[in-house]
C-alpha positions in Angstrom: -14.9 5.9 11.9 -14.5 3.5 8.9 -14.6 6.4 6.5 -11.9 8.2 8.4 -9.7 5.1 8.4 -10.1 4.5 4.7 -9.5 8.2 4.1 -6.2 7.9 6.1 -5.3 4.8 4.1 -6.0 6.6 0.8 -4.2 9.7 1.9 -1.0 7.8 2.9 -1.2 5.9 -0.3 -1.4 9.1 -2.4 1.5 10.7 -0.4 3.5 7.6 -1.0 2.9 7.8 -4.8 3.8 11.6 -4.9 7.5 11.2 -4.4 8.5 13.7 -7.1 6.3 16.3 -5.6 6.8 15.7 -1.9 10.4 14.4 -1.6 11.9 11.3 -0.2 11.4 12.1 3.5 7.6 12.5 3.1 7.7 9.3 0.9 9.4 7.3 3.7 7.0 8.6 6.4 3.9 8.0 4.2 5.0 4.5 3.2 5.6 3.6 6.8 2.1 4.9 7.7 0.6 3.1 4.7 2.2 -0.2 5.8 0.9 0.2 9.4 -2.6 1.0 8.1 -2.5 -1.9 5.7 -1.7 -4.3 8.6 -4.5 -2.8 10.7 -6.9 -3.2 7.7 -5.8 -6.9 7.3 -6.4 -7.6 11.0 -9.8 -5.9 10.8 -10.8 -8.0 7.8 -9.1 -11.2 8.8 -12.3 -13.3 8.5 -12.4 -12.6 4.7 -8.6 -12.9 4.3 -8.1 -15.3 1.4 -4.9 -16.2 -0.4 -5.2 -13.3 -2.8 -5.5 -10.7 -0.1 -2.6 -12.3 1.8 -0.5 -12.1 -1.4 -1.4 -8.5 -1.8 -0.4 -7.7 1.8 2.8 -9.7 1.2 3.5 -7.6 -2.0 3.1 -4.4 0.0 5.5 -5.7 2.6 7.9 -6.7 -0.1 7.7 -3.2 -1.6 8.4 -1.7 1.8 11.3 -4.1 2.5 12.9 -3.5 -1.0 12.6 0.3 -0.4 14.4 0.0 2.9 17.1 -2.2 1.2 17.4 0.4 -1.6 18.2 3.1 1.0 20.7 0.9 2.7 22.4 -0.4 -0.5 22.3 2.8 -2.5 25.3 1.8 -4.6 23.4 -1.1 -6.1 21.0 0.0 -8.8 19.5 -3.5 -9.1 17.9 -3.1 -5.6 16.3 0.2 -6.6 15.0 -1.4 -9.9 13.5 -4.2 -7.9 11.8 -1.7 -5.6 10.3 0.2 -8.6 9.0 -2.9 -10.3 7.4 -4.3 -7.1 5.9 -0.9 -6.2 4.3 -0.4 -9.6 2.9 -4.0 -9.5 1.5 -3.2 -6.0 -0.2 0.0 -7.3 -1.8 -2.1 -10.1 -3.1 -4.8 -7.8 -4.2 -2.3 -5.1 -6.3 -0.5 -7.8 -7.9 -3.8 -8.7 -8.6 -4.4 -5.0 -10.1 -1.0 -4.5 -12.3 -1.3 -7.6 -13.5 -4.8 -6.6 -14.6 -3.8 -3.1 -15.8 -0.3 -3.8 -19.1 -1.5 -5.1 -19.6 -3.6 -2.0 -19.3 -0.5 0.2 -21.8 1.4 -1.9 -24.3 -1.4 -1.7 -24.0 -1.7 2.1 -24.3 2.1 2.6 -27.4 2.4 0.4 -29.3 -0.5 2.1 
């Protein structure tokens, strides 16, 4: 069940990143699914939720909110620029998060 959940989380993340290939409609659906799965993941890991993880979840929420604002205020290129900067920053920190906790999953599954 855990592997299925993490597979869905990874799949929605990859579909969110593949905007040029999939289009904006799939990007919106995948980003909404990714946000919901991130919130479920945060609730499931709430005992280990430190300030860094809360900041990462806040950054994902900020990226989602700036994306919604960029759709509403399409005439303002500054909002889209903020969305792009926040999204790229989130990808960077999510990669660090995955790398840091990937080894922990391997050790638990081997033992």
